[in-house]
mmCIF file of the protein (N, C-alpha, C, O) and its ligand, coordinates in Angstrom:
data_MODEL
# 
_entry.id   MODEL 
# 
loop_
_entity.id 
_entity.type 
_entity.pdbx_number_of_molecules 
1 polymer     1 
2 non-polymer 1 
# 
_entity_poly.entity_id                      1 
_entity_poly.type                           'polypeptide(L)' 
_entity_poly.nstd_linkage                   no 
_entity_poly.nstd_monomer                   no 
_entity_poly.pdbx_seq_one_letter_code       MHGIRIVMKVCPTCSQWNSPKAAYKGVCGWCAYIPLCEDLELAAERDDAA 
_entity_poly.pdbx_seq_one_letter_code_can   MHGIRIVMKVCPTCSQWNSPKAAYKGVCGWCAYIPLCEDLELAAERDDAA 
_entity_poly.pdbx_strand_id                 A 
# 
loop_
_entity_poly_seq.entity_id 
_entity_poly_seq.num 
_entity_poly_seq.mon_id 
_entity_poly_seq.hetero 
1 1  MET n 
1 2  HIS n 
1 3  GLY n 
1 4  ILE n 
1 5  ARG n 
1 6  ILE n 
1 7  VAL n 
1 8  MET n 
1 9  LYS n 
1 10 VAL n 
1 11 CYS n 
1 12 PRO n 
1 13 THR n 
1 14 CYS n 
1 15 SER n 
1 16 GLN n 
1 17 TRP n 
1 18 ASN n 
1 19 SER n 
1 20 PRO n 
1 21 LYS n 
1 22 ALA n 
1 23 ALA n 
1 24 TYR n 
1 25 LYS n 
1 26 GLY n 
1 27 VAL n 
1 28 CYS n 
1 29 GLY n 
1 30 TRP n 
1 31 CYS n 
1 32 ALA n 
1 33 TYR n 
1 34 ILE n 
1 35 PRO n 
1 36 LEU n 
1 37 CYS n 
1 38 GLU n 
1 39 ASP n 
1 40 LEU n 
1 41 GLU n 
1 42 LEU n 
1 43 ALA n 
1 44 ALA n 
1 45 GLU n 
1 46 ARG n 
1 47 ASP n 
1 48 ASP n 
1 49 ALA n 
1 50 ALA n 
# 
loop_
_struct_asym.id 
_struct_asym.entity_id 
A 1 
B 2 
# 
loop_
_chem_comp.id 
_chem_comp.type 
_chem_comp.mon_nstd_flag 
ALA 'L-peptide linking' y 
ARG 'L-peptide linking' y 
ASN 'L-peptide linking' y 
ASP 'L-peptide linking' y 
CYS 'L-peptide linking' y 
GLN 'L-peptide linking' y 
GLU 'L-peptide linking' y 
GLY 'peptide linking'   y 
HIS 'L-peptide linking' y 
ILE 'L-peptide linking' y 
LEU 'L-peptide linking' y 
LYS 'L-peptide linking' y 
MET 'L-peptide linking' y 
PRO 'L-peptide linking' y 
SER 'L-peptide linking' y 
THR 'L-peptide linking' y 
TRP 'L-peptide linking' y 
TYR 'L-peptide linking' y 
VAL 'L-peptide linking' y 
ZN  non-polymer         . 
# 
_pdbx_entity_nonpoly.entity_id   2 
_pdbx_entity_nonpoly.name        ? 
_pdbx_entity_nonpoly.comp_id     ZN 
# 
_pdbx_nonpoly_scheme.asym_id         B 
_pdbx_nonpoly_scheme.entity_id       2 
_pdbx_nonpoly_scheme.mon_id          ZN 
_pdbx_nonpoly_scheme.ndb_seq_num     1 
_pdbx_nonpoly_scheme.pdb_seq_num     101 
_pdbx_nonpoly_scheme.auth_seq_num    101 
_pdbx_nonpoly_scheme.pdb_mon_id      ZN 
_pdbx_nonpoly_scheme.auth_mon_id     ZN 
_pdbx_nonpoly_scheme.pdb_strand_id   A 
_pdbx_nonpoly_scheme.pdb_ins_code    . 
# 
loop_
_atom_site.group_PDB 
_atom_site.id 
_atom_site.type_symbol 
_atom_site.label_atom_id 
_atom_site.label_alt_id 
_atom_site.label_comp_id 
_atom_site.label_asym_id 
_atom_site.label_entity_id 
_atom_site.label_seq_id 
_atom_site.pdbx_PDB_ins_code 
_atom_site.Cartn_x 
_atom_site.Cartn_y 
_atom_site.Cartn_z 
_atom_site.occupancy 
_atom_site.B_iso_or_equiv 
_atom_site.pdbx_formal_charge 
_atom_site.auth_seq_id 
_atom_site.auth_comp_id 
_atom_site.auth_asym_id 
_atom_site.auth_atom_id 
_atom_site.pdbx_PDB_model_num 
ATOM   1   N  N  . MET A 1 1  ? 71.466 -164.260 -19.387 1.00 0.00 ? 1   MET A N  1 
ATOM   2   C  CA . MET A 1 1  ? 72.786 -163.805 -18.971 1.00 0.00 ? 1   MET A CA 1 
ATOM   3   C  C  . MET A 1 1  ? 72.913 -162.308 -19.208 1.00 0.00 ? 1   MET A C  1 
ATOM   4   O  O  . MET A 1 1  ? 73.571 -161.879 -20.157 1.00 0.00 ? 1   MET A O  1 
ATOM   5   N  N  . HIS A 1 2  ? 72.298 -161.529 -18.365 1.00 0.00 ? 2   HIS A N  1 
ATOM   6   C  CA . HIS A 1 2  ? 72.353 -160.095 -18.517 1.00 0.00 ? 2   HIS A CA 1 
ATOM   7   C  C  . HIS A 1 2  ? 73.643 -159.545 -17.914 1.00 0.00 ? 2   HIS A C  1 
ATOM   8   O  O  . HIS A 1 2  ? 74.091 -160.010 -16.866 1.00 0.00 ? 2   HIS A O  1 
ATOM   9   N  N  . GLY A 1 3  ? 74.222 -158.582 -18.558 1.00 0.00 ? 3   GLY A N  1 
ATOM   10  C  CA . GLY A 1 3  ? 75.432 -157.956 -18.038 1.00 0.00 ? 3   GLY A CA 1 
ATOM   11  C  C  . GLY A 1 3  ? 76.691 -158.632 -18.530 1.00 0.00 ? 3   GLY A C  1 
ATOM   12  O  O  . GLY A 1 3  ? 77.789 -158.087 -18.412 1.00 0.00 ? 3   GLY A O  1 
ATOM   13  N  N  . ILE A 1 4  ? 76.529 -159.824 -19.082 1.00 0.00 ? 4   ILE A N  1 
ATOM   14  C  CA . ILE A 1 4  ? 77.709 -160.507 -19.612 1.00 0.00 ? 4   ILE A CA 1 
ATOM   15  C  C  . ILE A 1 4  ? 77.462 -160.867 -21.067 1.00 0.00 ? 4   ILE A C  1 
ATOM   16  O  O  . ILE A 1 4  ? 76.479 -161.527 -21.405 1.00 0.00 ? 4   ILE A O  1 
ATOM   17  N  N  . ARG A 1 5  ? 78.352 -160.431 -21.899 1.00 0.00 ? 5   ARG A N  1 
ATOM   18  C  CA . ARG A 1 5  ? 78.262 -160.747 -23.312 1.00 0.00 ? 5   ARG A CA 1 
ATOM   19  C  C  . ARG A 1 5  ? 79.291 -161.827 -23.629 1.00 0.00 ? 5   ARG A C  1 
ATOM   20  O  O  . ARG A 1 5  ? 80.474 -161.701 -23.311 1.00 0.00 ? 5   ARG A O  1 
ATOM   21  N  N  . ILE A 1 6  ? 78.816 -162.871 -24.251 1.00 0.00 ? 6   ILE A N  1 
ATOM   22  C  CA . ILE A 1 6  ? 79.724 -163.950 -24.602 1.00 0.00 ? 6   ILE A CA 1 
ATOM   23  C  C  . ILE A 1 6  ? 80.453 -163.593 -25.888 1.00 0.00 ? 6   ILE A C  1 
ATOM   24  O  O  . ILE A 1 6  ? 79.865 -163.552 -26.969 1.00 0.00 ? 6   ILE A O  1 
ATOM   25  N  N  . VAL A 1 7  ? 81.722 -163.339 -25.746 1.00 0.00 ? 7   VAL A N  1 
ATOM   26  C  CA . VAL A 1 7  ? 82.523 -163.016 -26.914 1.00 0.00 ? 7   VAL A CA 1 
ATOM   27  C  C  . VAL A 1 7  ? 83.731 -163.943 -26.937 1.00 0.00 ? 7   VAL A C  1 
ATOM   28  O  O  . VAL A 1 7  ? 84.604 -163.869 -26.072 1.00 0.00 ? 7   VAL A O  1 
ATOM   29  N  N  . MET A 1 8  ? 83.767 -164.791 -27.911 1.00 0.00 ? 8   MET A N  1 
ATOM   30  C  CA . MET A 1 8  ? 84.887 -165.695 -28.025 1.00 0.00 ? 8   MET A CA 1 
ATOM   31  C  C  . MET A 1 8  ? 85.973 -165.049 -28.877 1.00 0.00 ? 8   MET A C  1 
ATOM   32  O  O  . MET A 1 8  ? 85.972 -165.150 -30.104 1.00 0.00 ? 8   MET A O  1 
ATOM   33  N  N  . LYS A 1 9  ? 86.883 -164.395 -28.205 1.00 0.00 ? 9   LYS A N  1 
ATOM   34  C  CA . LYS A 1 9  ? 87.924 -163.672 -28.928 1.00 0.00 ? 9   LYS A CA 1 
ATOM   35  C  C  . LYS A 1 9  ? 88.931 -164.624 -29.546 1.00 0.00 ? 9   LYS A C  1 
ATOM   36  O  O  . LYS A 1 9  ? 89.332 -164.472 -30.700 1.00 0.00 ? 9   LYS A O  1 
ATOM   37  N  N  . VAL A 1 10 ? 89.331 -165.606 -28.756 1.00 0.00 ? 10  VAL A N  1 
ATOM   38  C  CA . VAL A 1 10 ? 90.297 -166.581 -29.238 1.00 0.00 ? 10  VAL A CA 1 
ATOM   39  C  C  . VAL A 1 10 ? 89.692 -167.971 -29.121 1.00 0.00 ? 10  VAL A C  1 
ATOM   40  O  O  . VAL A 1 10 ? 89.250 -168.381 -28.048 1.00 0.00 ? 10  VAL A O  1 
ATOM   41  N  N  . CYS A 1 11 ? 89.677 -168.684 -30.226 1.00 0.00 ? 11  CYS A N  1 
ATOM   42  C  CA . CYS A 1 11 ? 89.099 -170.020 -30.226 1.00 0.00 ? 11  CYS A CA 1 
ATOM   43  C  C  . CYS A 1 11 ? 90.002 -170.984 -29.460 1.00 0.00 ? 11  CYS A C  1 
ATOM   44  O  O  . CYS A 1 11 ? 91.200 -171.061 -29.732 1.00 0.00 ? 11  CYS A O  1 
ATOM   45  N  N  . PRO A 1 12 ? 89.429 -171.723 -28.497 1.00 0.00 ? 12  PRO A N  1 
ATOM   46  C  CA . PRO A 1 12 ? 90.222 -172.676 -27.728 1.00 0.00 ? 12  PRO A CA 1 
ATOM   47  C  C  . PRO A 1 12 ? 90.608 -173.897 -28.550 1.00 0.00 ? 12  PRO A C  1 
ATOM   48  O  O  . PRO A 1 12 ? 91.504 -174.650 -28.168 1.00 0.00 ? 12  PRO A O  1 
ATOM   49  N  N  . THR A 1 13 ? 89.948 -174.088 -29.654 1.00 0.00 ? 13  THR A N  1 
ATOM   50  C  CA . THR A 1 13 ? 90.221 -175.263 -30.467 1.00 0.00 ? 13  THR A CA 1 
ATOM   51  C  C  . THR A 1 13 ? 91.310 -174.988 -31.501 1.00 0.00 ? 13  THR A C  1 
ATOM   52  O  O  . THR A 1 13 ? 92.270 -175.750 -31.612 1.00 0.00 ? 13  THR A O  1 
ATOM   53  N  N  . CYS A 1 14 ? 91.163 -173.910 -32.249 1.00 0.00 ? 14  CYS A N  1 
ATOM   54  C  CA . CYS A 1 14 ? 92.132 -173.647 -33.318 1.00 0.00 ? 14  CYS A CA 1 
ATOM   55  C  C  . CYS A 1 14 ? 93.051 -172.473 -32.978 1.00 0.00 ? 14  CYS A C  1 
ATOM   56  O  O  . CYS A 1 14 ? 93.948 -172.139 -33.753 1.00 0.00 ? 14  CYS A O  1 
ATOM   57  N  N  . SER A 1 15 ? 92.827 -171.845 -31.817 1.00 0.00 ? 15  SER A N  1 
ATOM   58  C  CA . SER A 1 15 ? 93.724 -170.797 -31.309 1.00 0.00 ? 15  SER A CA 1 
ATOM   59  C  C  . SER A 1 15 ? 93.849 -169.617 -32.264 1.00 0.00 ? 15  SER A C  1 
ATOM   60  O  O  . SER A 1 15 ? 94.861 -168.917 -32.268 1.00 0.00 ? 15  SER A O  1 
ATOM   61  N  N  . GLN A 1 16 ? 92.825 -169.401 -33.067 1.00 0.00 ? 16  GLN A N  1 
ATOM   62  C  CA . GLN A 1 16 ? 92.824 -168.262 -33.972 1.00 0.00 ? 16  GLN A CA 1 
ATOM   63  C  C  . GLN A 1 16 ? 92.076 -167.099 -33.325 1.00 0.00 ? 16  GLN A C  1 
ATOM   64  O  O  . GLN A 1 16 ? 91.090 -167.301 -32.617 1.00 0.00 ? 16  GLN A O  1 
ATOM   65  N  N  . TRP A 1 17 ? 92.547 -165.893 -33.572 1.00 0.00 ? 17  TRP A N  1 
ATOM   66  C  CA . TRP A 1 17 ? 91.766 -164.724 -33.175 1.00 0.00 ? 17  TRP A CA 1 
ATOM   67  C  C  . TRP A 1 17 ? 90.504 -164.688 -34.013 1.00 0.00 ? 17  TRP A C  1 
ATOM   68  O  O  . TRP A 1 17 ? 90.560 -164.693 -35.243 1.00 0.00 ? 17  TRP A O  1 
ATOM   69  N  N  . ASN A 1 18 ? 89.376 -164.653 -33.344 1.00 0.00 ? 18  ASN A N  1 
ATOM   70  C  CA . ASN A 1 18 ? 88.113 -164.743 -34.035 1.00 0.00 ? 18  ASN A CA 1 
ATOM   71  C  C  . ASN A 1 18 ? 87.739 -163.414 -34.685 1.00 0.00 ? 18  ASN A C  1 
ATOM   72  O  O  . ASN A 1 18 ? 88.137 -162.349 -34.213 1.00 0.00 ? 18  ASN A O  1 
ATOM   73  N  N  . SER A 1 19 ? 86.978 -163.487 -35.762 1.00 0.00 ? 19  SER A N  1 
ATOM   74  C  CA . SER A 1 19 ? 86.472 -162.259 -36.367 1.00 0.00 ? 19  SER A CA 1 
ATOM   75  C  C  . SER A 1 19 ? 85.405 -161.666 -35.452 1.00 0.00 ? 19  SER A C  1 
ATOM   76  O  O  . SER A 1 19 ? 84.667 -162.408 -34.803 1.00 0.00 ? 19  SER A O  1 
ATOM   77  N  N  . PRO A 1 20 ? 85.315 -160.332 -35.392 1.00 0.00 ? 20  PRO A N  1 
ATOM   78  C  CA . PRO A 1 20 ? 84.385 -159.675 -34.463 1.00 0.00 ? 20  PRO A CA 1 
ATOM   79  C  C  . PRO A 1 20 ? 82.960 -160.169 -34.609 1.00 0.00 ? 20  PRO A C  1 
ATOM   80  O  O  . PRO A 1 20 ? 82.270 -160.370 -33.610 1.00 0.00 ? 20  PRO A O  1 
ATOM   81  N  N  . LYS A 1 21 ? 82.514 -160.366 -35.826 1.00 0.00 ? 21  LYS A N  1 
ATOM   82  C  CA . LYS A 1 21 ? 81.125 -160.771 -36.047 1.00 0.00 ? 21  LYS A CA 1 
ATOM   83  C  C  . LYS A 1 21 ? 80.880 -162.170 -35.498 1.00 0.00 ? 21  LYS A C  1 
ATOM   84  O  O  . LYS A 1 21 ? 79.867 -162.423 -34.847 1.00 0.00 ? 21  LYS A O  1 
ATOM   85  N  N  . ALA A 1 22 ? 81.814 -163.070 -35.767 1.00 0.00 ? 22  ALA A N  1 
ATOM   86  C  CA . ALA A 1 22 ? 81.683 -164.438 -35.256 1.00 0.00 ? 22  ALA A CA 1 
ATOM   87  C  C  . ALA A 1 22 ? 81.876 -164.471 -33.751 1.00 0.00 ? 22  ALA A C  1 
ATOM   88  O  O  . ALA A 1 22 ? 81.216 -165.233 -33.044 1.00 0.00 ? 22  ALA A O  1 
ATOM   89  N  N  . ALA A 1 23 ? 82.787 -163.638 -33.267 1.00 0.00 ? 23  ALA A N  1 
ATOM   90  C  CA . ALA A 1 23 ? 83.050 -163.602 -31.834 1.00 0.00 ? 23  ALA A CA 1 
ATOM   91  C  C  . ALA A 1 23 ? 81.817 -163.139 -31.073 1.00 0.00 ? 23  ALA A C  1 
ATOM   92  O  O  . ALA A 1 23 ? 81.524 -163.636 -29.986 1.00 0.00 ? 23  ALA A O  1 
ATOM   93  N  N  . TYR A 1 24 ? 81.109 -162.200 -31.644 1.00 0.00 ? 24  TYR A N  1 
ATOM   94  C  CA . TYR A 1 24 ? 79.920 -161.673 -30.993 1.00 0.00 ? 24  TYR A CA 1 
ATOM   95  C  C  . TYR A 1 24 ? 78.846 -162.742 -30.880 1.00 0.00 ? 24  TYR A C  1 
ATOM   96  O  O  . TYR A 1 24 ? 78.063 -162.760 -29.930 1.00 0.00 ? 24  TYR A O  1 
ATOM   97  N  N  . LYS A 1 25 ? 78.823 -163.635 -31.870 1.00 0.00 ? 25  LYS A N  1 
ATOM   98  C  CA . LYS A 1 25 ? 77.846 -164.718 -31.829 1.00 0.00 ? 25  LYS A CA 1 
ATOM   99  C  C  . LYS A 1 25 ? 78.298 -165.853 -30.918 1.00 0.00 ? 25  LYS A C  1 
ATOM   100 O  O  . LYS A 1 25 ? 77.534 -166.775 -30.632 1.00 0.00 ? 25  LYS A O  1 
ATOM   101 N  N  . GLY A 1 26 ? 79.544 -165.777 -30.468 1.00 0.00 ? 26  GLY A N  1 
ATOM   102 C  CA . GLY A 1 26 ? 80.055 -166.809 -29.583 1.00 0.00 ? 26  GLY A CA 1 
ATOM   103 C  C  . GLY A 1 26 ? 80.430 -168.071 -30.317 1.00 0.00 ? 26  GLY A C  1 
ATOM   104 O  O  . GLY A 1 26 ? 80.511 -169.147 -29.725 1.00 0.00 ? 26  GLY A O  1 
ATOM   105 N  N  . VAL A 1 27 ? 80.661 -167.938 -31.620 1.00 0.00 ? 27  VAL A N  1 
ATOM   106 C  CA . VAL A 1 27 ? 81.031 -169.090 -32.431 1.00 0.00 ? 27  VAL A CA 1 
ATOM   107 C  C  . VAL A 1 27 ? 82.330 -168.772 -33.146 1.00 0.00 ? 27  VAL A C  1 
ATOM   108 O  O  . VAL A 1 27 ? 82.543 -167.640 -33.581 1.00 0.00 ? 27  VAL A O  1 
ATOM   109 N  N  . CYS A 1 28 ? 83.186 -169.748 -33.268 1.00 0.00 ? 28  CYS A N  1 
ATOM   110 C  CA . CYS A 1 28 ? 84.433 -169.531 -33.980 1.00 0.00 ? 28  CYS A CA 1 
ATOM   111 C  C  . CYS A 1 28 ? 84.170 -169.370 -35.472 1.00 0.00 ? 28  CYS A C  1 
ATOM   112 O  O  . CYS A 1 28 ? 83.499 -170.200 -36.085 1.00 0.00 ? 28  CYS A O  1 
ATOM   113 N  N  . GLY A 1 29 ? 84.695 -168.310 -36.045 1.00 0.00 ? 29  GLY A N  1 
ATOM   114 C  CA . GLY A 1 29 ? 84.511 -168.067 -37.465 1.00 0.00 ? 29  GLY A CA 1 
ATOM   115 C  C  . GLY A 1 29 ? 85.412 -168.928 -38.325 1.00 0.00 ? 29  GLY A C  1 
ATOM   116 O  O  . GLY A 1 29 ? 85.255 -168.990 -39.544 1.00 0.00 ? 29  GLY A O  1 
ATOM   117 N  N  . TRP A 1 30 ? 86.364 -169.595 -37.672 1.00 0.00 ? 30  TRP A N  1 
ATOM   118 C  CA . TRP A 1 30 ? 87.314 -170.419 -38.423 1.00 0.00 ? 30  TRP A CA 1 
ATOM   119 C  C  . TRP A 1 30 ? 86.857 -171.868 -38.493 1.00 0.00 ? 30  TRP A C  1 
ATOM   120 O  O  . TRP A 1 30 ? 86.814 -172.460 -39.572 1.00 0.00 ? 30  TRP A O  1 
ATOM   121 N  N  . CYS A 1 31 ? 86.516 -172.437 -37.345 1.00 0.00 ? 31  CYS A N  1 
ATOM   122 C  CA . CYS A 1 31 ? 86.155 -173.855 -37.319 1.00 0.00 ? 31  CYS A CA 1 
ATOM   123 C  C  . CYS A 1 31 ? 84.713 -174.062 -36.872 1.00 0.00 ? 31  CYS A C  1 
ATOM   124 O  O  . CYS A 1 31 ? 84.263 -175.195 -36.703 1.00 0.00 ? 31  CYS A O  1 
ATOM   125 N  N  . ALA A 1 32 ? 83.987 -172.950 -36.680 1.00 0.00 ? 32  ALA A N  1 
ATOM   126 C  CA . ALA A 1 32 ? 82.580 -173.009 -36.276 1.00 0.00 ? 32  ALA A CA 1 
ATOM   127 C  C  . ALA A 1 32 ? 82.401 -173.684 -34.931 1.00 0.00 ? 32  ALA A C  1 
ATOM   128 O  O  . ALA A 1 32 ? 81.332 -174.211 -34.625 1.00 0.00 ? 32  ALA A O  1 
ATOM   129 N  N  . TYR A 1 33 ? 83.458 -173.666 -34.127 1.00 0.00 ? 33  TYR A N  1 
ATOM   130 C  CA . TYR A 1 33 ? 83.377 -174.278 -32.811 1.00 0.00 ? 33  TYR A CA 1 
ATOM   131 C  C  . TYR A 1 33 ? 82.536 -173.435 -31.869 1.00 0.00 ? 33  TYR A C  1 
ATOM   132 O  O  . TYR A 1 33 ? 82.705 -172.219 -31.786 1.00 0.00 ? 33  TYR A O  1 
ATOM   133 N  N  . ILE A 1 34 ? 81.633 -174.090 -31.166 1.00 0.00 ? 34  ILE A N  1 
ATOM   134 C  CA . ILE A 1 34 ? 80.829 -173.423 -30.149 1.00 0.00 ? 34  ILE A CA 1 
ATOM   135 C  C  . ILE A 1 34 ? 81.366 -173.841 -28.790 1.00 0.00 ? 34  ILE A C  1 
ATOM   136 O  O  . ILE A 1 34 ? 81.329 -175.021 -28.441 1.00 0.00 ? 34  ILE A O  1 
ATOM   137 N  N  . PRO A 1 35 ? 81.862 -172.886 -28.027 1.00 0.00 ? 35  PRO A N  1 
ATOM   138 C  CA . PRO A 1 35 ? 82.542 -173.224 -26.777 1.00 0.00 ? 35  PRO A CA 1 
ATOM   139 C  C  . PRO A 1 35 ? 81.590 -173.776 -25.726 1.00 0.00 ? 35  PRO A C  1 
ATOM   140 O  O  . PRO A 1 35 ? 80.416 -173.411 -25.665 1.00 0.00 ? 35  PRO A O  1 
ATOM   141 N  N  . LEU A 1 36 ? 82.127 -174.660 -24.910 1.00 0.00 ? 36  LEU A N  1 
ATOM   142 C  CA . LEU A 1 36 ? 81.374 -175.186 -23.782 1.00 0.00 ? 36  LEU A CA 1 
ATOM   143 C  C  . LEU A 1 36 ? 81.380 -174.166 -22.653 1.00 0.00 ? 36  LEU A C  1 
ATOM   144 O  O  . LEU A 1 36 ? 82.073 -173.151 -22.716 1.00 0.00 ? 36  LEU A O  1 
ATOM   145 N  N  . CYS A 1 37 ? 80.610 -174.449 -21.641 1.00 0.00 ? 37  CYS A N  1 
ATOM   146 C  CA . CYS A 1 37 ? 80.465 -173.511 -20.522 1.00 0.00 ? 37  CYS A CA 1 
ATOM   147 C  C  . CYS A 1 37 ? 81.827 -173.171 -19.911 1.00 0.00 ? 37  CYS A C  1 
ATOM   148 O  O  . CYS A 1 37 ? 82.109 -172.008 -19.621 1.00 0.00 ? 37  CYS A O  1 
ATOM   149 N  N  . GLU A 1 38 ? 82.662 -174.183 -19.718 1.00 0.00 ? 38  GLU A N  1 
ATOM   150 C  CA . GLU A 1 38 ? 83.951 -173.925 -19.085 1.00 0.00 ? 38  GLU A CA 1 
ATOM   151 C  C  . GLU A 1 38 ? 84.839 -173.078 -19.998 1.00 0.00 ? 38  GLU A C  1 
ATOM   152 O  O  . GLU A 1 38 ? 85.687 -172.321 -19.526 1.00 0.00 ? 38  GLU A O  1 
ATOM   153 N  N  . ASP A 1 39 ? 84.634 -173.215 -21.302 1.00 0.00 ? 39  ASP A N  1 
ATOM   154 C  CA . ASP A 1 39 ? 85.399 -172.392 -22.225 1.00 0.00 ? 39  ASP A CA 1 
ATOM   155 C  C  . ASP A 1 39 ? 84.886 -170.953 -22.211 1.00 0.00 ? 39  ASP A C  1 
ATOM   156 O  O  . ASP A 1 39 ? 85.663 -170.003 -22.305 1.00 0.00 ? 39  ASP A O  1 
ATOM   157 N  N  . LEU A 1 40 ? 83.567 -170.809 -22.091 1.00 0.00 ? 40  LEU A N  1 
ATOM   158 C  CA . LEU A 1 40 ? 82.967 -169.488 -22.060 1.00 0.00 ? 40  LEU A CA 1 
ATOM   159 C  C  . LEU A 1 40 ? 83.470 -168.686 -20.861 1.00 0.00 ? 40  LEU A C  1 
ATOM   160 O  O  . LEU A 1 40 ? 83.579 -167.461 -20.916 1.00 0.00 ? 40  LEU A O  1 
ATOM   161 N  N  . GLU A 1 41 ? 83.769 -169.393 -19.793 1.00 0.00 ? 41  GLU A N  1 
ATOM   162 C  CA . GLU A 1 41 ? 84.264 -168.699 -18.612 1.00 0.00 ? 41  GLU A CA 1 
ATOM   163 C  C  . GLU A 1 41 ? 85.577 -167.978 -18.927 1.00 0.00 ? 41  GLU A C  1 
ATOM   164 O  O  . GLU A 1 41 ? 85.856 -166.900 -18.403 1.00 0.00 ? 41  GLU A O  1 
ATOM   165 N  N  . LEU A 1 42 ? 86.354 -168.590 -19.779 1.00 0.00 ? 42  LEU A N  1 
ATOM   166 C  CA . LEU A 1 42 ? 87.615 -167.989 -20.171 1.00 0.00 ? 42  LEU A CA 1 
ATOM   167 C  C  . LEU A 1 42 ? 87.391 -166.843 -21.154 1.00 0.00 ? 42  LEU A C  1 
ATOM   168 O  O  . LEU A 1 42 ? 88.109 -165.843 -21.127 1.00 0.00 ? 42  LEU A O  1 
ATOM   169 N  N  . ALA A 1 43 ? 86.402 -166.994 -22.011 1.00 0.00 ? 43  ALA A N  1 
ATOM   170 C  CA . ALA A 1 43 ? 86.233 -166.060 -23.114 1.00 0.00 ? 43  ALA A CA 1 
ATOM   171 C  C  . ALA A 1 43 ? 85.217 -164.955 -22.801 1.00 0.00 ? 43  ALA A C  1 
ATOM   172 O  O  . ALA A 1 43 ? 85.195 -163.915 -23.459 1.00 0.00 ? 43  ALA A O  1 
ATOM   173 N  N  . ALA A 1 44 ? 84.390 -165.193 -21.800 1.00 0.00 ? 44  ALA A N  1 
ATOM   174 C  CA . ALA A 1 44 ? 83.342 -164.229 -21.495 1.00 0.00 ? 44  ALA A CA 1 
ATOM   175 C  C  . ALA A 1 44 ? 83.945 -162.925 -20.975 1.00 0.00 ? 44  ALA A C  1 
ATOM   176 O  O  . ALA A 1 44 ? 84.892 -162.926 -20.188 1.00 0.00 ? 44  ALA A O  1 
ATOM   177 N  N  . GLU A 1 45 ? 83.389 -161.851 -21.422 1.00 0.00 ? 45  GLU A N  1 
ATOM   178 C  CA . GLU A 1 45 ? 83.860 -160.577 -20.904 1.00 0.00 ? 45  GLU A CA 1 
ATOM   179 C  C  . GLU A 1 45 ? 82.661 -159.738 -20.471 1.00 0.00 ? 45  GLU A C  1 
ATOM   180 O  O  . GLU A 1 45 ? 81.584 -159.804 -21.065 1.00 0.00 ? 45  GLU A O  1 
ATOM   181 N  N  . ARG A 1 46 ? 82.875 -158.959 -19.434 1.00 0.00 ? 46  ARG A N  1 
ATOM   182 C  CA . ARG A 1 46 ? 81.790 -158.144 -18.921 1.00 0.00 ? 46  ARG A CA 1 
ATOM   183 C  C  . ARG A 1 46 ? 81.407 -157.066 -19.934 1.00 0.00 ? 46  ARG A C  1 
ATOM   184 O  O  . ARG A 1 46 ? 82.227 -156.609 -20.730 1.00 0.00 ? 46  ARG A O  1 
ATOM   185 N  N  . ASP A 1 47 ? 80.159 -156.686 -19.876 1.00 0.00 ? 47  ASP A N  1 
ATOM   186 C  CA . ASP A 1 47 ? 79.623 -155.772 -20.873 1.00 0.00 ? 47  ASP A CA 1 
ATOM   187 C  C  . ASP A 1 47 ? 79.757 -154.323 -20.421 1.00 0.00 ? 47  ASP A C  1 
ATOM   188 O  O  . ASP A 1 47 ? 78.909 -153.491 -20.746 1.00 0.00 ? 47  ASP A O  1 
ATOM   189 N  N  . ASP A 1 48 ? 80.792 -154.022 -19.690 1.00 0.00 ? 48  ASP A N  1 
ATOM   190 C  CA . ASP A 1 48 ? 80.947 -152.686 -19.137 1.00 0.00 ? 48  ASP A CA 1 
ATOM   191 C  C  . ASP A 1 48 ? 81.193 -151.631 -20.208 1.00 0.00 ? 48  ASP A C  1 
ATOM   192 O  O  . ASP A 1 48 ? 80.726 -150.499 -20.083 1.00 0.00 ? 48  ASP A O  1 
ATOM   193 N  N  . ALA A 1 49 ? 81.914 -151.989 -21.243 1.00 0.00 ? 49  ALA A N  1 
ATOM   194 C  CA . ALA A 1 49 ? 82.326 -151.035 -22.269 1.00 0.00 ? 49  ALA A CA 1 
ATOM   195 C  C  . ALA A 1 49 ? 81.132 -150.556 -23.087 1.00 0.00 ? 49  ALA A C  1 
ATOM   196 O  O  . ALA A 1 49 ? 81.122 -149.426 -23.577 1.00 0.00 ? 49  ALA A O  1 
ATOM   197 N  N  . ALA A 1 50 ? 80.127 -151.417 -23.234 1.00 0.00 ? 50  ALA A N  1 
ATOM   198 C  CA . ALA A 1 50 ? 78.985 -151.054 -24.052 1.00 0.00 ? 50  ALA A CA 1 
ATOM   199 C  C  . ALA A 1 50 ? 77.961 -150.299 -23.217 1.00 0.00 ? 50  ALA A C  1 
ATOM   200 O  O  . ALA A 1 50 ? 76.916 -149.903 -23.733 1.00 0.00 ? 50  ALA A O  1 
HETATM 201 ZN ZN . ZN  B 2 .  ? 88.150 -172.290 -34.039 1.00 0.00 2 101 ZN  A ZN 1 
# 
């Protein structure tokens, strides 16, 4: 998945703003939830800024 970085900013399960480090890994830092593909579509952001 080049050009797209999976960053889960807000966990769909616990609705918490994720910590940057956990968000970068695509895992919720609160409940350790790993989003499914359909969830990633919501959370994925383009890597334009980097
Ligand atoms: Zn969570």
